[in-house]
C-alpha positions as CSV (number, residue, x, y, z in Angstrom):
1,M,155.4,30.2,207.8
2,T,157.0,32.5,210.4
3,D,160.7,33.1,210.4
4,Y,162.4,33.0,213.8
5,A,165.6,34.7,215.0
6,D,168.3,33.1,217.1
7,D,167.5,32.6,220.8
8,E,170.3,35.0,221.6
9,T,168.0,37.9,220.4
10,L,166.0,37.2,223.5
11,V,168.9,38.7,225.5
12,A,170.6,40.8,222.8
13,S,169.7,41.8,219.3
14,P,171.8,40.4,216.4
15,A,170.2,39.3,213.0
16,L,166.6,40.3,212.3
17,V,163.9,38.2,210.8
18,E,160.4,39.2,209.6
19,V,157.3,38.2,211.6
20,K,154.1,37.2,209.7
21,F,151.5,37.3,212.4
22,D,148.8,35.6,210.3
23,D,150.8,32.4,210.5
24,I,150.5,32.3,214.3
25,D,147.0,31.6,215.5
26,N,145.7,31.1,219.0
27,E,143.5,28.1,219.4
28,D,140.0,28.8,220.6
29,V,140.9,29.1,224.2
30,S,138.0,30.2,226.4
31,I,138.0,33.6,228.2
32,G,139.1,33.3,231.8
33,V,141.9,32.3,234.1
34,H,144.0,29.3,233.1
35,K,147.0,27.4,234.4
36,A,149.5,26.9,231.6
37,L,152.9,25.6,230.9
38,I,155.3,27.9,228.9
39,K,156.5,25.4,226.3
40,K,158.6,27.6,224.0
41,V,159.9,31.1,223.7
42,K,161.2,32.4,220.3
43,S,162.6,35.7,219.2
44,Q,160.9,37.7,216.4
45,K,161.5,41.0,214.7
46,Q,158.5,43.4,214.6
47,N,158.1,46.5,212.6
48,W,156.1,49.0,214.6
49,D,155.0,52.3,213.1
50,K,158.1,54.3,214.3
51,Y,160.8,51.7,214.8
52,T,161.8,48.0,214.5
53,G,162.5,45.9,217.5
54,Y,162.3,42.4,218.9
55,Q,159.6,40.6,220.8
56,A,159.5,37.2,222.5
57,L,156.8,34.9,221.1
58,V,155.7,32.8,224.1
59,M,153.9,29.5,223.5
60,F,151.6,28.3,226.3
61,N,149.9,24.9,226.7
62,I,146.8,25.0,228.8
63,L,147.1,22.4,231.6
64,E,143.6,22.0,233.1
65,G,139.9,22.3,232.4
66,K,137.9,22.2,229.2
67,D,140.8,23.8,227.3
68,K,143.4,21.3,228.5
69,G,146.0,20.6,225.7
70,K,145.1,23.8,223.7
71,T,147.8,26.3,222.7
72,I,147.8,30.1,223.0
73,Y,150.6,32.6,222.3
74,D,151.6,35.9,223.7
75,R,154.1,38.5,222.4
76,I,156.3,40.3,224.8
77,P,158.1,43.4,223.4
78,V,161.7,43.0,224.5
79,T,163.5,45.9,222.8
80,P,163.3,49.1,224.8
81,H,163.0,52.1,222.5
82,E,162.3,55.8,223.1
83,E,159.3,55.5,220.7
84,E,157.7,52.6,222.3
85,P,154.3,53.1,224.0
86,D,154.2,53.1,227.8
87,W,152.2,49.9,227.9
88,M,155.0,47.9,226.2
89,M,157.5,48.9,228.9
90,K,155.0,48.1,231.7
91,K,154.1,44.8,230.2
92,R,157.8,43.8,229.9
93,L,158.5,44.8,233.5
94,M,155.4,43.2,234.9
95,I,156.1,39.8,233.3
96,A,159.8,39.9,234.2
97,K,159.1,40.7,237.8
98,R,156.1,38.3,238.3
99,T,158.0,35.4,236.8
100,G,161.2,36.1,238.7
101,L,163.4,36.9,235.7
102,I,164.3,40.1,237.6
103,S,163.8,40.9,241.2
104,R,161.0,43.3,242.4
105,E,163.7,45.6,243.7
106,S,165.5,45.9,240.3
107,K,166.2,49.5,239.3
108,G,167.7,51.0,236.2
109,T,168.8,48.6,233.3
110,E,169.1,44.9,233.8
111,P,169.5,42.2,231.1
112,I,166.6,39.8,231.0
113,N,166.8,36.3,229.4
114,W,163.3,35.6,228.2
115,K,164.3,32.1,227.3
116,H,164.3,31.3,231.0
117,L,160.4,31.4,230.9
118,E,160.5,28.0,229.2
119,G,159.3,25.2,231.6
120,M,157.4,27.5,233.9
121,M,153.8,27.0,234.9
122,V,151.9,30.2,235.1
123,T,148.4,31.4,235.8
124,I,147.2,33.6,232.9
125,D,144.2,35.7,232.1
126,V,142.8,35.1,228.7
127,T,140.6,38.0,227.4
128,P,139.0,38.8,224.0
129,N,141.1,40.8,221.5
130,E,138.8,42.7,219.1
131,Y,140.2,44.2,215.9
132,E,139.2,44.8,212.4
133,K,140.8,43.3,209.3
134,N,139.8,44.0,205.8
135,G,136.6,45.6,207.1
136,V,135.6,42.5,209.1
137,K,135.4,42.6,213.0
138,I,137.4,39.8,214.5
139,T,137.6,38.6,218.1
140,K,140.3,36.2,219.2
141,P,141.6,35.2,222.6
142,Q,144.7,36.9,223.9
143,V,146.9,36.5,227.1
144,S,146.4,39.7,229.0
145,Q,147.9,39.0,232.4
146,Y,150.5,36.7,234.0
147,K,149.2,36.4,237.6
148,S,151.6,33.9,239.1
149,Y,154.2,31.3,238.2
150,Y,155.4,27.9,239.4
151,P,158.7,26.4,238.2
152,V,157.9,22.8,237.2
153,T,161.1,21.5,235.7
154,E,164.6,21.1,237.1
155,S,165.8,23.5,234.4
156,A,163.5,26.1,235.8
157,G,165.2,25.9,239.2
158,A,164.0,27.2,242.5
159,P,161.6,30.2,242.6
160,P,163.5,33.4,242.4
161,A,163.2,35.5,245.6
162,G,161.9,38.6,243.7
163,A,159.0,36.9,241.9
164,A,155.8,38.7,242.5
165,K,152.2,37.4,242.5
166,S,149.4,39.9,241.9
167,N,145.9,40.1,240.7
168,D,146.0,43.6,239.2
169,A,147.6,45.0,236.1
170,Y,150.8,46.8,237.1
171,S,150.8,47.6,240.9
172,D,153.7,45.3,241.5
173,I,156.2,46.9,239.1
């Protein structure tokens, strides 16, 4: 069972907990574009090769099509660090800007509350993630893009003015 940190770590970084990724499994969601509801966002500690940081575990429920009702997860690295790969920073900024958590015009450092993703409907790309574990090649679905969003609950509020919609990887950050 996965241990979770307090939601406050989605904005700041107090107590750390260990993540056991094998406990979190994406259902067999088909490859392609899906409309999904962000049901939950939890904070997790992750030990990367050169440092330890936080990531947001985002739980999506697929809303339409043959995968309606299935769940898929994504992990957003939320702790900036000098050792982090460039793709982590780009992913964090792309998601924050496309969902309106920060404006497109944001420069420098700005706090982001990832918990505010809860209750948003988003259009996501699901792609195959291929890796090897114990000498066995494994392919599982993964969320690779957040293309657009639609606030669907009163708690989500009105669409932020800076929210971006794009079909490519990082052109809007």
